[in-house]
C-alpha positions in Angstrom: -66.4 -0.7 -6.8 -64.3 2.5 -6.8 -62.5 3.4 -3.6 -63.8 6.4 -1.7 -61.2 9.1 -1.2 -62.9 11.1 1.5 -64.6 10.0 4.7 -68.4 10.7 4.2 -68.8 10.8 8.0 -67.0 14.1 8.0 -68.7 15.7 4.9 -70.7 18.8 5.7 -74.2 18.8 4.1 -74.6 21.5 1.4 -77.1 24.3 1.7 -79.7 23.0 -0.7 -81.8 26.2 -0.3 -79.1 28.3 -1.8 -79.0 29.8 -5.3 -76.5 27.2 -6.4 -79.2 24.5 -6.3 -82.0 26.6 -7.7 -82.1 24.7 -11.0 -82.2 21.4 -9.2 -85.1 22.5 -7.1 -87.0 23.7 -10.1 -86.8 20.2 -11.6 -88.6 18.8 -8.5 -91.3 21.6 -8.3 -94.8 20.3 -9.4 -98.2 21.8 -9.2 -98.7 23.3 -5.8 -95.1 22.8 -4.8 -92.5 25.4 -3.9 -88.7 25.7 -3.5 -88.9 24.8 0.2 -90.5 21.5 -0.5 -88.1 20.8 -3.3 -85.2 21.6 -1.0 -86.5 19.0 1.5 -86.7 16.4 -1.2 -83.1 17.2 -2.3 -82.0 16.9 1.4 -83.7 13.5 1.7 -81.9 12.3 -1.5 -78.5 13.7 -0.3 -78.9 12.0 3.1 -79.7 8.7 1.5 -76.7 8.9 -0.7 -74.5 10.0 2.2 -75.7 7.0 4.3 -74.8 4.6 1.5 -71.4 6.2 1.2 -70.9 5.9 5.0 -71.7 2.2 4.8 -69.3 1.8 1.9 -66.6 3.7 3.7 -67.0 1.6 6.8 -66.7 -1.6 4.7 -63.7 -0.1 3.0 -62.0 0.8 6.3 -62.7 -2.7 7.7 -61.3 -4.3 4.6 -58.1 -2.2 4.8 -57.7 -3.0 8.5 -58.1 -6.7 7.7 -55.5 -6.5 4.9 -53.1 -4.7 7.2 -53.7 -7.4 9.9 -53.2 -10.2 7.4 -50.1 -8.6 6.1 -48.7 -8.1 9.6 -49.6 -11.7 10.4 -47.8 -12.9 7.3 -44.7 -10.8 8.1 -44.7 -12.2 11.7 -45.0 -15.8 10.4 -42.2 -15.1 7.9 -40.0 -13.6 10.6 -40.7 -16.6 12.9 -40.0 -19.0 10.0 -36.7 -17.2 9.3 -35.8 -17.2 13.0 -36.6 -20.9 13.3 -34.5 -21.6 10.2 -31.6 -19.5 11.5 -31.7 -21.2 14.8 -31.8 -24.6 13.1 -28.8 -23.6 10.9 -27.0 -22.3 14.0 -27.8 -25.5 15.9 -26.4 -27.6 13.1 -23.3 -25.4 12.8 -23.0 -25.6 16.6 -23.1 -29.4 16.5 -20.5 -29.4 13.7 -18.3 -26.9 15.6 -18.5 -29.1 18.7 -17.5 -32.2 16.7 -14.5 -30.2 15.4 -13.6 -29.0 18.8 -13.8 -32.6 20.1 -11.5 -33.8 17.3 -9.0 -31.0 18.0 -8.7 -31.6 21.7 -6.1 -34.3 21.4 -4.1 -32.3 18.8 -4.2 -28.7 20.2 -1.3 -27.8 22.4 -2.2 -26.8 25.9 -1.9 -23.0 26.0 -2.9 -21.0 29.1 -4.3 -17.5 28.6 -2.8 -14.6 30.5 -3.8 -14.0 34.1 -5.5 -10.8 33.1 -7.8 -12.7 30.7 -8.5 -15.5 33.3 -9.3 -12.9 36.0 -11.7 -11.0 33.8 -13.3 -14.2 32.5 -13.9 -15.5 36.1 -15.5 -12.1 37.1 -17.8 -12.1 34.0 -16.1 -8.9 32.7 -15.6 -8.1 29.1 -12.3 -9.5 27.7 -10.7 -8.7 24.4 -10.6 -11.5 21.9 -6.9 -10.8 21.2 -6.0 -12.7 24.4 -7.4 -15.9 22.9 -5.9 -15.6 19.4 -2.9 -17.8 18.5 -0.7 -14.7 18.6 -2.1 -13.5 21.9 -1.7 -16.9 23.6 1.8 -17.4 22.3 2.8 -13.9 23.5 1.4 -14.7 26.9 3.5 -17.9 27.0 6.6 -16.0 25.8 6.2 -13.2 28.3 5.6 -15.7 31.1 8.7 -17.7 30.2 10.9 -14.6 29.8 9.8 -12.6 32.9 10.4 -13.6 36.5 7.1 -14.0 38.4 8.6 -12.1 41.3 9.3 -9.0 39.2 6.6 -6.3 39.6 5.8 -3.2 37.7 3.7 -0.1 38.5 0.5 0.2 36.4 -2.3 2.7 36.5 -5.7 1.1 36.6 -9.0 2.3 35.0 -9.9 4.3 38.2 -6.6 6.2 38.0 -5.2 4.3 40.9 -1.7 2.8 40.8 -0.9 -0.8 41.7 1.9 -3.3 41.3 1.3 -6.3 39.0 3.6 -9.0 37.6 5.8 -7.7 34.8 4.7 -10.6 32.5 1.1 -9.6 32.9 1.8 -5.9 32.1 3.8 -6.9 29.0 1.0 -9.1 27.7 -1.6 -6.4 28.4 0.3 -3.7 26.6 0.1 -5.5 23.3 -3.7 -6.1 23.2 -5.5 -5.3 20.0 -9.1 -4.2 19.8 -11.7 -6.7 18.6 -12.6 -4.6 15.5 -8.9 -4.5 14.5 -8.6 -8.3 14.4 -8.5 -10.2 11.1 -11.3 -12.8 10.5 -8.8 -15.6 10.9 -7.8 -14.2 14.3 -11.5 -13.8 15.2 -12.1 -17.5 14.4 -9.1 -18.5 16.5 -10.2 -16.4 19.4 -13.8 -17.5 19.4 -12.8 -21.2 19.4 -10.3 -20.7 22.3 -12.5 -18.4 24.3 -15.4 -20.9 24.1 -13.2 -23.7 25.4 -11.8 -21.5 28.2 -15.4 -20.5 29.2 -16.2 -24.2 29.6 -13.0 -24.9 31.5 -13.9 -22.0 33.9 -17.4 -23.4 34.5 -19.4 -20.8 32.7 -23.2 -21.7 32.4 -23.9 -23.9 29.4 -26.6 -21.6 28.0 -24.2 -18.6 28.0 -21.5 -20.6 26.2 -24.0 -21.8 23.6 -25.4 -18.3 23.1 -21.9 -16.9 22.5 -21.1 -19.8 20.0 -24.4 -19.1 18.2 -23.5 -15.4 18.2 -20.1 -15.9 16.6 -21.4 -18.5 14.1 -24.2 -16.1 13.0 -21.6 -13.4 12.3 -19.3 -15.8 10.4 -22.3 -17.0 8.3 -23.7 -13.5 7.8 -24.0 -12.4 4.1 -21.7 -9.4 4.8 -18.9 -11.8 5.8 -18.5 -12.7 2.1 -19.2 -9.3 0.7 -16.8 -7.5 -1.6 -17.2 -4.5 0.6 -14.5 -4.5 3.2 -16.4 -2.0 5.3 -19.3 -4.4 5.7 -16.9 -7.1 6.9 -15.4 -4.6 9.3 -18.9 -3.6 10.6 -19.5 -7.2 11.7 -16.3 -7.2 13.8 -17.2 -3.8 15.2 -20.7 -5.0 16.0 -19.3 -8.1 17.7 -17.1 -6.0 20.0 -19.8 -3.4 20.8 -22.6 -6.0 21.5 -20.4 -8.3 23.5 -19.2 -5.4 25.7 -22.8 -4.3 26.2 -23.8 -7.9 27.1 -21.2 -8.0 29.9 -22.2 -4.5 31.1 -25.9 -5.5 31.3 -25.3 -9.0 32.7 -27.5 -9.8 35.8 -29.5 -6.5 35.2 -33.1 -5.9 33.9 -31.5 -4.8 30.6 -29.7 -8.1 29.9 -30.4 -9.7 26.5 -29.7 -12.8 24.4 -26.5 -12.1 22.6 -27.2 -14.7 19.9 -29.9 -12.6 18.3 -28.4 -10.2 15.7 -29.7 -6.6 15.9 -29.8 -5.7 12.2 -30.7 -2.1 13.0 -27.6 -1.6 15.1 -25.5 -3.5 12.6 -26.6 -1.2 9.8 -26.0 1.9 12.0 -22.4 0.7 12.7 -21.8 0.2 9.0 -23.2 3.6 8.1 -20.8 5.2 10.7 -17.8 3.4 9.2 -18.8 4.4 5.7 -19.1 8.1 6.9 -15.7 7.9 8.6 -14.1 6.4 5.4 -15.6 9.2 3.3 -14.2 11.8 5.7 -10.8 10.2 5.7 -10.9 10.0 1.8 -11.8 13.7 1.6 -9.0 14.6 4.0 -6.5 12.6 2.0 -7.6 14.3 -1.2 -7.3 17.7 0.6 -3.7 16.9 1.7 -2.8 15.7 -1.7 -4.2 18.9 -3.2 -2.2 21.0 -0.8 1.0 19.1 -1.5 0.5 19.8 -5.3 -0.1 23.5 -5.0 3.6 24.5 -4.6 4.5 22.6 -7.8 1.6 24.2 -9.7 2.7 27.7 -8.5 6.3 27.0 -9.7 5.1 25.8 -13.1 2.9 29.0 -13.4 5.9 31.2 -12.9 8.0 29.3 -15.4 5.5 29.8 -18.2 4.4 33.3 -17.3 
């Protein structure tokens, strides 16, 4: 049955007494009949056809609604299946990571993070991953060994106030790299050390597990192995932005499960990085063009 294009419930009945339907009325006029009677007959036929089309339209709408509902149900089931599969894979990876961490406990040297990192961690504040990279931990150890604990330095805080802090702490803080500027190797080092430090500082188990799942999801994301460097960079930028937001919304009505990857936000971050890269490329070409212009002018004078 062909699909109706227009809703028959909204169709305005034609004027069957008009000249346009004169020929149709004449076909219905019999002995003793007239155009008025014929128009009534045409109206009856039109109404019958319109009622049939209304029924067909209602069935068509109901069928389309059912198809949409079935499709949404299938999509939800597929999303749920993918979510369960992702959680299962993360759980397996988490168990494997825990086994590795247990096997490394006896071999890893005992390295204490900086006091800045420990203080932020205990308060539940955002802390840069750099503090927990091998380089960051080693720098902390070197600064601590080389600087006298009694030596203080003046440092301006985030609220524009000045306070005296140990020189070793200031030196370690001054060399901090942003999360998005870390290499993937440094990211892996920091995630491992930070998870261990969280446990040592009595973080709730569910928060530690959600962070481990979060980091494992990023490391196993398809973009991680993409040939596009911007996609890889987007994952690290996403990690920094989402983890910072997680700390900011902690213990508020806006708190969320950090382990769930927000694909929309991740795509937006990548798009911004692509746009910034294009702007930088255009600026580079512009500078190159300006630097060539003097040489072109000189060559023009020589051959003129």
